[in-house]
C-alpha positions as CSV (number, residue, x, y, z in Angstrom):
1,M,1.8,-35.7,37.5
2,T,-1.4,-36.1,38.3
3,R,-4.1,-34.4,37.8
4,V,-7.4,-33.9,39.2
5,R,-10.4,-32.2,37.9
6,V,-12.4,-29.9,39.8
7,G,-15.3,-27.5,39.0
8,C,-14.1,-27.8,35.5
9,V,-11.0,-27.1,35.8
10,H,-8.0,-29.5,36.1
11,L,-5.0,-28.6,38.1
12,L,-1.5,-30.0,38.9
13,I,-0.7,-32.1,41.6
14,A,2.7,-31.7,42.8
15,V,5.2,-32.4,45.3
16,S,2.1,-34.2,47.2
17,T,-0.1,-30.7,47.3
18,V,-3.0,-30.4,45.7
19,W,-3.7,-27.5,44.3
20,V,-7.5,-26.4,43.6
21,T,-9.7,-23.4,42.3
22,Q,-12.9,-22.6,44.0
23,A,-15.3,-19.7,42.0
24,Q,-15.6,-17.2,44.6
25,M,-18.1,-14.7,44.1
26,G,-17.1,-11.3,44.5
27,F,-13.1,-12.2,44.2
28,V,-11.3,-9.7,41.2
29,F,-8.1,-11.5,40.3
30,P,-5.1,-8.9,41.0
31,P,-3.3,-8.1,38.0
32,V,0.1,-9.5,37.6
33,R,3.4,-7.5,36.7
34,I,6.1,-9.0,35.1
35,Q,9.2,-7.3,34.6
36,A,12.2,-8.4,32.5
37,F,15.9,-7.1,33.4
38,S,18.9,-6.4,31.5
39,P,21.3,-8.9,31.2
40,R,19.5,-11.1,33.5
41,G,16.6,-11.3,35.6
42,I,12.6,-11.3,36.1
43,R,10.0,-10.3,38.5
44,V,6.3,-11.3,39.2
45,S,4.5,-9.2,41.3
46,V,0.7,-9.4,42.3
47,P,-0.5,-6.6,44.9
48,D,-2.2,-8.0,48.1
49,V,-5.5,-8.6,48.6
50,E,-7.2,-9.6,51.7
51,G,-7.4,-13.8,51.8
52,I,-4.9,-14.4,50.1
53,T,-1.8,-16.7,51.8
54,A,1.0,-17.6,48.9
55,L,1.5,-17.2,44.8
56,L,2.7,-20.1,42.6
57,F,3.9,-19.2,39.6
58,D,5.0,-21.4,36.3
59,G,6.1,-19.7,33.1
60,N,7.9,-21.1,29.8
61,I,9.8,-18.9,27.4
62,N,8.6,-19.1,24.1
63,K,6.8,-22.2,24.4
64,R,3.3,-23.3,25.5
65,I,2.3,-23.9,29.0
66,M,0.5,-26.2,30.2
67,Y,-0.3,-27.2,33.8
68,D,3.2,-28.6,34.5
69,K,6.3,-27.0,36.2
70,G,7.5,-24.1,34.0
71,N,11.0,-22.9,33.5
72,I,10.0,-20.5,35.3
73,H,9.1,-21.3,38.6
74,G,8.2,-20.1,42.2
75,F,6.1,-20.3,45.6
76,V,6.1,-17.1,47.5
77,T,4.6,-17.6,51.1
78,T,5.4,-14.5,52.5
79,K,4.4,-10.9,51.0
80,T,6.6,-7.8,50.8
81,N,5.2,-4.0,51.6
82,G,2.1,-5.1,50.2
83,Y,3.0,-7.4,47.1
84,W,3.8,-10.8,46.6
85,V,6.9,-11.0,44.7
86,L,8.8,-13.9,42.5
87,D,12.3,-12.7,41.7
88,D,14.5,-14.7,39.6
89,P,17.5,-12.7,39.0
90,T,18.8,-16.2,36.9
91,V,16.7,-15.6,33.6
92,E,18.1,-14.7,30.7
93,L,15.3,-12.9,28.2
94,H,15.0,-10.6,25.2
95,S,13.0,-8.0,23.8
96,G,10.4,-10.1,21.7
97,D,10.5,-12.8,23.7
98,V,6.8,-14.6,25.1
99,I,6.2,-15.7,28.5
100,N,3.5,-18.1,28.7
101,Y,2.3,-18.7,32.4
102,N,-0.1,-20.3,34.6
103,V,-0.4,-18.3,38.6
104,L,-2.4,-19.0,41.2
105,L,-3.5,-17.2,44.5
106,E,-3.4,-19.2,47.2
107,T,-6.2,-18.5,50.1
108,G,-5.7,-20.9,53.0
109,K,-6.0,-24.6,53.3
110,F,-9.2,-26.8,53.7
111,E,-9.8,-28.1,57.3
112,N,-8.1,-31.4,57.6
113,S,-7.1,-31.7,54.3
114,P,-4.0,-31.5,52.0
115,I,-6.0,-29.5,49.5
116,F,-5.3,-25.5,49.4
117,N,-8.1,-23.0,48.0
118,G,-7.4,-20.7,45.8
119,H,-7.9,-18.7,42.3
120,F,-6.4,-19.7,39.5
121,K,-5.6,-17.8,35.6
122,S,-4.1,-20.5,33.2
123,Q,-2.3,-20.1,29.8
124,Q,-1.7,-16.6,30.4
125,R,0.8,-14.6,28.0
126,Y,3.4,-11.8,28.5
127,V,5.6,-10.2,25.8
128,V,8.7,-8.9,26.3
129,F,9.2,-5.0,25.4
130,N,11.7,-3.7,26.6
131,L,14.4,-5.1,29.2
132,E,14.8,-2.5,32.5
133,R,17.7,-2.0,34.5
134,R,17.6,-2.4,38.4
135,S,18.2,0.5,40.8
136,P,20.8,-0.2,43.2
137,S,18.1,-0.4,45.8
138,D,16.0,-2.4,44.6
139,T,15.9,-5.8,45.9
140,S,12.2,-6.7,46.6
141,L,9.6,-4.4,45.4
142,T,8.8,-4.0,41.1
143,I,10.4,-0.4,40.2
144,A,6.9,0.8,40.0
145,E,5.8,0.5,43.8
146,S,9.4,1.3,45.0
147,K,9.4,3.9,47.7
148,N,13.0,4.8,46.3
149,I,12.2,6.1,42.7
150,K,9.5,8.7,42.3
151,C,6.7,8.8,39.8
152,N,7.0,11.2,37.0
153,Q,3.5,12.1,36.2
154,S,3.0,11.8,32.8
155,V,1.2,14.2,30.4
156,T,-1.3,11.2,29.0
157,V,-4.8,11.1,30.0
158,V,-7.3,8.0,30.1
159,F,-10.7,8.3,29.8
160,N,-12.9,7.8,33.0
161,N,-9.3,7.7,35.1
162,N,-9.3,9.8,38.1
163,T,-5.9,8.5,39.5
164,P,-1.9,9.7,38.8
165,I,-0.8,7.9,35.6
166,C,3.7,7.7,35.8
167,S,5.6,8.0,33.0
168,G,6.2,4.6,31.3
169,Q,3.0,3.3,32.8
170,I,1.3,0.5,30.6
171,I,-2.2,1.5,30.6
172,F,-4.0,-0.9,27.9
173,E,-2.4,-4.0,26.9
174,E,-3.5,-7.3,24.8
175,D,-2.3,-10.5,24.1
176,Y,-5.4,-12.1,22.3
177,G,-5.1,-15.3,24.3
178,T,-8.8,-14.6,23.9
179,L,-11.5,-12.2,22.5
180,K,-12.2,-10.2,25.3
181,E,-15.9,-8.8,24.6
182,D,-15.8,-6.8,27.6
183,V,-12.8,-5.0,26.3
184,W,-14.0,-4.9,22.7
185,Q,-16.7,-4.5,20.8
186,I,-17.4,-6.6,17.6
187,E,-19.0,-4.2,15.0
188,Q,-22.1,-5.9,13.1
189,Y,-23.1,-3.0,10.7
190,I,-23.6,-1.6,7.1
191,P,-20.3,1.1,7.3
192,T,-22.4,3.5,4.2
193,E,-21.8,6.4,6.8
194,D,-17.9,5.7,6.2
195,P,-16.0,8.4,3.9
196,A,-14.0,5.6,2.1
197,Y,-17.3,3.7,1.6
198,P,-15.7,0.1,1.7
199,F,-17.6,-2.7,-0.5
200,V,-18.1,-4.5,3.1
201,S,-20.4,-5.4,5.9
202,Y,-18.8,-6.0,9.0
203,Q,-19.9,-8.8,11.0
204,R,-19.2,-10.7,13.9
205,S,-18.1,-14.2,12.1
206,A,-15.3,-12.2,10.8
207,V,-13.8,-11.7,13.7
208,S,-12.2,-14.5,15.8
209,V,-9.0,-15.5,17.8
210,A,-6.9,-18.7,17.2
211,N,-3.2,-19.7,18.1
212,M,-2.7,-16.7,20.0
213,A,-3.9,-14.1,17.6
214,L,-6.5,-11.9,16.7
215,H,-7.6,-13.1,13.2
216,I,-9.8,-10.4,11.3
217,A,-11.3,-12.3,7.8
218,A,-12.4,-11.1,4.9
219,K,-14.9,-13.6,3.1
220,L,-17.7,-13.7,0.7
221,Q,-21.5,-12.9,1.1
222,Q,-22.4,-15.5,-1.2
223,T,-21.1,-18.5,0.9
224,E,-23.0,-17.8,4.0
225,P,-26.2,-19.9,4.9
226,G,-29.0,-18.8,2.9
227,F,-27.1,-16.7,0.1
228,T,-25.9,-17.4,-3.5
229,S,-24.4,-14.9,-6.1
230,S,-27.7,-13.8,-7.4
231,S,-28.9,-12.9,-3.4
232,L,-26.5,-10.0,-3.8
233,Y,-29.3,-8.7,-6.3
234,T,-32.3,-9.5,-4.6
235,F,-32.6,-10.6,-0.8
236,T,-32.4,-8.1,2.2
237,L,-29.1,-8.6,4.4
238,D,-30.5,-8.1,8.2
239,L,-27.8,-7.0,10.7
240,T,-30.3,-6.4,13.3
241,D,-29.7,-8.9,15.9
242,G,-25.8,-7.4,17.3
243,C,-26.0,-4.0,15.5
244,T,-23.4,-1.8,16.5
245,G,-24.5,1.1,14.5
246,Q,-24.8,3.0,11.2
247,M,-27.0,0.7,8.6
248,C,-28.1,-2.5,10.3
249,K,-30.3,-3.5,7.2
250,K,-30.3,-3.4,3.4
251,Q,-32.5,-3.9,0.5
252,P,-30.5,-4.0,-3.1
253,S,-32.2,-1.7,-5.5
254,G,-30.4,-1.8,-9.3
255,A,-27.1,-1.1,-9.5
256,D,-26.9,-0.8,-5.3
257,I,-25.9,-4.7,-4.3
258,L,-25.6,-6.0,-1.3
259,P,-22.3,-5.7,0.0
260,P,-20.4,-8.6,-1.8
261,V,-17.9,-8.8,1.1
262,I,-18.1,-9.7,5.2
263,S,-15.3,-8.7,6.8
264,G,-14.7,-7.4,10.6
265,R,-13.9,-4.6,12.8
266,I,-13.3,-4.1,16.5
267,T,-13.2,-0.9,18.9
268,S,-11.8,-0.7,22.4
269,K,-15.2,-0.4,24.3
270,N,-14.3,0.8,27.7
271,F,-10.5,2.4,26.8
272,A,-9.7,5.8,25.3
273,F,-6.9,7.9,25.8
274,K,-5.0,10.7,24.9
275,Y,-1.3,11.3,24.0
276,G,1.0,7.5,24.3
277,T,3.4,5.7,22.6
278,V,1.0,2.8,20.8
279,I,2.2,-0.7,19.6
280,V,0.7,-3.4,17.1
281,R,2.9,-6.1,16.4
282,A,0.3,-7.4,13.0
283,K,0.9,-9.4,9.7
284,M,-0.6,-7.8,6.8
285,P,-3.3,-9.2,4.6
286,K,-2.7,-10.8,0.9
287,G,-5.3,-10.2,-1.2
288,D,-6.1,-7.6,-4.4
289,W,-8.2,-4.5,-3.0
290,L,-7.8,-5.4,0.6
291,Y,-6.4,-3.3,3.0
292,P,-6.1,-3.3,7.3
293,E,-7.0,-0.8,9.0
294,I,-5.0,0.0,12.1
295,L,-6.4,3.5,13.4
296,L,-7.0,5.7,16.2
297,Q,-10.3,7.0,15.9
298,P,-12.0,10.1,17.8
299,L,-14.0,9.1,21.1
300,I,-16.1,12.0,21.1
301,R,-15.8,14.3,17.3
302,N,-15.5,17.5,18.9
303,Y,-14.5,19.2,15.9
304,G,-17.3,17.6,13.5
305,D,-18.8,14.4,11.8
306,T,-18.0,14.5,8.6
307,N,-14.9,14.3,6.3
308,Y,-12.2,13.0,8.7
309,A,-13.1,16.5,10.6
310,S,-11.8,15.2,14.2
311,G,-9.4,13.6,12.5
312,I,-8.1,9.8,12.5
313,I,-4.3,8.9,12.8
314,N,-3.4,5.4,10.6
315,I,-1.0,3.6,12.4
316,A,-0.1,1.2,9.6
317,S,-1.5,-0.1,6.4
318,A,-0.3,-1.9,3.1
319,R,-3.2,-2.8,0.5
320,G,-3.1,-6.3,-0.1
321,N,-2.1,-6.5,-4.0
322,E,1.1,-8.2,-4.6
323,Y,1.7,-6.0,-7.7
324,L,-0.4,-2.5,-8.2
325,V,1.1,0.1,-10.3
326,A,0.2,4.0,-11.5
327,N,2.6,5.5,-13.7
328,S,5.4,3.6,-13.1
329,K,4.8,4.0,-9.1
330,D,4.3,0.9,-6.8
331,Y,1.3,1.0,-4.5
332,G,1.3,-2.8,-3.7
333,R,2.0,-4.8,-0.6
334,H,5.1,-3.8,-0.4
335,V,4.7,-0.2,0.1
336,L,3.8,0.4,4.0
337,Y,1.6,4.2,4.3
338,A,0.7,5.7,7.4
339,G,-0.1,9.2,9.1
340,P,-2.8,11.3,10.1
341,I,-5.6,12.2,8.2
342,M,-7.7,15.3,8.6
343,D,-9.4,15.8,5.3
344,L,-11.1,13.8,3.1
345,K,-10.2,15.5,0.0
346,C,-6.3,16.2,0.8
347,R,-6.5,12.9,2.9
348,E,-3.0,11.8,1.9
349,Q,-1.6,15.4,2.9
350,L,0.2,13.9,5.5
351,L,0.7,10.2,4.6
352,Q,4.1,8.6,4.0
353,N,5.2,5.6,2.6
354,K,7.8,3.0,3.3
355,I,9.1,0.6,0.9
356,L,10.5,-2.7,1.5
357,V,12.6,-4.2,-1.0
358,N,12.0,-7.5,-2.3
359,K,9.4,-8.8,0.5
360,S,6.0,-7.6,1.8
361,W,4.7,-6.3,4.7
362,A,2.1,-8.9,4.4
363,D,5.1,-11.9,4.4
364,N,5.9,-11.8,8.6
365,F,4.5,-9.9,11.6
366,H,6.0,-6.4,12.1
367,E,5.6,-4.5,14.9
368,Y,4.2,-0.8,14.1
369,S,4.4,1.8,17.0
370,L,3.3,5.3,17.1
371,R,4.2,8.0,19.9
372,W,1.8,10.8,19.7
373,T,2.6,13.9,22.1
374,P,1.4,17.1,22.2
375,Q,4.0,18.5,19.8
376,Y,4.2,16.0,17.6
377,L,3.5,12.2,15.8
378,T,6.5,10.0,15.7
379,F,5.7,6.6,13.5
380,S,8.0,3.5,13.6
381,V,8.2,0.2,12.3
382,D,10.4,-2.6,13.9
383,K,12.1,0.1,16.5
384,E,12.9,2.4,13.4
385,D,10.8,5.6,13.3
386,W,10.4,6.5,9.8
387,I,7.6,9.5,9.8
388,H,7.5,12.7,12.1
389,I,5.0,15.3,11.9
390,E,5.2,18.4,13.4
391,P,2.5,21.6,13.3
392,G,3.6,24.4,10.7
393,A,3.7,27.9,12.2
394,R,-0.2,28.1,12.9
395,G,-0.6,24.8,14.2
396,L,-1.2,21.2,11.6
397,V,-3.8,22.8,9.9
398,S,-1.2,25.5,8.3
399,R,0.4,22.5,6.7
400,F,-3.0,22.2,4.4
401,P,-3.4,24.1,1.3
402,D,-6.1,26.5,0.9
403,N,-8.4,23.6,-1.6
404,C,-8.3,21.5,1.2
405,T,-12.1,22.7,2.0
406,D,-13.2,19.8,4.0
407,L,-11.1,21.3,7.2
408,P,-13.0,23.4,10.3
409,R,-10.5,25.8,9.6
410,E,-11.1,28.5,12.1
411,R,-12.1,25.7,14.8
412,L,-8.7,23.9,14.5
413,A,-6.4,27.4,14.8
414,S,-8.6,28.3,17.9
415,S,-7.3,24.9,19.8
416,S,-3.9,23.7,20.4
417,E,-1.2,23.3,18.2
418,L,-1.7,19.7,17.3
419,A,-5.7,19.7,16.7
420,P,-7.8,18.5,16.1
421,F,-5.6,15.3,17.7
422,D,-5.6,17.1,21.2
423,D,-8.6,14.9,22.0
424,L,-9.2,11.4,23.4
425,F,-9.1,8.8,20.7
426,H,-9.9,4.8,20.7
427,I,-8.5,2.0,19.0
428,S,-10.2,0.4,16.1
429,L,-8.8,-2.3,14.0
430,G,-10.3,-3.9,11.0
431,L,-10.2,-5.1,7.5
432,A,-11.9,-3.7,4.5
433,V,-12.0,-3.9,0.5
434,G,-12.0,-2.0,-2.4
435,G,-13.9,1.6,-1.3
436,S,-13.8,5.2,-2.6
437,T,-10.1,6.3,-0.9
438,E,-7.8,3.7,-0.6
439,F,-7.5,2.8,-4.1
440,K,-6.3,5.6,-7.0
441,D,-8.7,5.2,-10.4
442,D,-5.9,5.1,-12.9
443,L,-4.2,1.6,-10.5
444,T,-3.8,-1.4,-12.5
445,T,-2.7,-5.1,-11.6
446,K,-0.7,-8.1,-13.3
447,A,-1.1,-8.2,-16.8
448,D,-1.9,-4.1,-16.6
449,W,-5.2,-5.3,-15.6
450,P,-7.4,-2.4,-14.7
451,K,-9.1,-1.8,-11.5
452,P,-12.7,-2.5,-12.1
453,W,-14.7,0.7,-10.8
454,R,-14.5,4.4,-10.4
455,N,-14.2,6.1,-7.2
456,S,-16.8,8.2,-7.6
457,A,-19.3,6.1,-9.8
458,R,-22.6,4.9,-8.9
459,K,-22.0,1.4,-10.2
460,A,-19.0,0.9,-8.2
461,M,-19.6,-1.8,-5.9
462,L,-21.5,-3.7,-8.6
463,N,-18.3,-3.2,-11.1
464,F,-15.9,-4.3,-8.3
465,W,-18.4,-7.8,-7.9
466,K,-18.3,-8.4,-11.6
467,D,-14.6,-9.1,-11.7
468,I,-14.5,-11.2,-9.1
469,D,-13.3,-13.9,-11.2
470,A,-9.7,-11.5,-11.5
471,W,-9.6,-10.7,-7.4
472,Y,-11.1,-14.0,-5.4
473,P,-8.0,-15.8,-7.1
474,T,-5.3,-13.8,-5.4
475,W,-6.8,-14.2,-2.0
476,K,-4.5,-16.0,-0.4
477,Q,-4.2,-14.8,3.2
478,P,-7.1,-12.4,3.5
479,E,-6.9,-11.9,7.1
480,L,-5.3,-9.3,9.6
481,L,-3.7,-10.8,12.0
482,I,-3.0,-8.9,15.6
483,D,-0.5,-10.3,17.9
484,Y,-0.7,-7.9,20.6
485,I,-1.3,-4.3,21.1
486,K,0.5,-2.1,24.3
487,V,-0.4,1.7,25.1
488,I,2.4,3.1,26.9
489,A,2.2,6.5,29.1
490,L,4.6,9.0,27.8
C-alpha cells in the first residue's frame, strides 16, 4: 500500500488506481445513510448529486479505520433510482456495534491520467441502534426511499424545518468524531441566573473531544494561568471574549468569591424539536459534589423565564459522591435520577430514582433515553423503561400540590395536557458542581462528614471552597463523557 499527499490529505493507492480528493468550492457532501439488517446485511446509500460518477466505501466493525481496505468494502459505479447504493447481505451486525468508515465520491478522472477527482470523508462513525427487517420487494433502494413503503408522517416538529418528517426518521445524530461548532454552542459565562446557582463558570477550555467522545471536565480556577487560590478573593474573572450570555465578568467582594471551579456546557445551536425519542450514551462523573446535566431546555420560554416555569427535562443524572446519605437514604452515584422539572420549590415532584446495586452509574457507559410524546414521557436506561409520567385529570400541572407556588397554573391549565412540554426544546449537556438544588442540606459523606454549605446561605460558595481538602481528593473522574446522541421522530 502506498499513500500520496494531495492538498494536505493522505489517500490510498489501491489496485493500481489513484484516489485523490480535491476541495471544490460550493460542494456539499450529501448525507451517508447506513442501515443494518436482521439477521444479516448492511446497506450504505448516498443521494445522487450532480457530478458524482462512483461511490467507494471502506468500513471496519468495532475497530479503527485508516486508509486501507475495510472488512466492509464496496465500489459502486451505477446509481439506482437517484441513489448510490452499496448492499452487502453477508455482514452480521448487532445493536451497539460501531462502524468506522471512509467514503469517497468520485467526480471524474483527470484527462490522460489514472488519477480520479472526488470528495472524501475520513474516519466517520456510525453506531448500530436497531436492526431493520427487509421488505420482500426491497432489493436496491434504502427502505426510507423505497416507493413501495409509505412515509407515515410523524407528530414530531423540528425547528425551521418545512419538509414532512416520517415516523422513525433520524432527525439529529452526533457521534463526536469532532466538536462541530456549527452544531453546538460552547457556552462561556457565569451562571448567576441559573436557579441551581452552581459553583462554576462555564468556559470553553473545559470542553473537548477525544477518543470519539465528548469530554466535559471540571477543574479548579486556581490552576489556570495567572490565578492562585487567593485570586478567588481578589482577581476579576473576565469571560467577555467569547461570552455566550448571562454574566460575563465578575469582581469578588467579601464572601462573594469567584466561582472556584471551571466546567463546561454545550447547547445544540440550530436544532430544536418537539416530541421524539432522545438516546444518549454517557458515562457519569466521579467526585464529591459533581453532577452531570443531560437536559432538554426550552428554546423559547413561553410559560415564563424564572424558576423552571417553562420546564426542563432531566434525561439522566447521578451525583458524583461515592458515599452520600441523609436519614439512611442513599443519594450517591449508585442512584440515577431523572424526570421533568416545572417548579423550583417543588422541583423533585416528578423526579424518580433508580439504584444500581453493587455498582455506580459512573463505572461504565450506559444508554439513557427519553420518549417524549404529546400524551406522556417515558424514561429508559439500557433499553429498560423505568419512569412513565402522564398528566393528571387537568393536565400535568395537576400533579403538583397547591403549595408549589412557582407554577404559572392558569397559563398551563389553558394549554395542552402536557404543558409546558408542548413546545420546542433543544439539547443541553454540562457538568456542574454544588449549588442550591441538587444536594440536600442534611447530607453527609464518608465518616459522617457533613455537606460544607447550606443551600440558602449567603456564604454557600465560600464554605464549599473552604472544604476543598475534603472534596478535591475524591475527584478521580471529574468529567461527563458522551459517546453519542440520537433523536428519532415518533
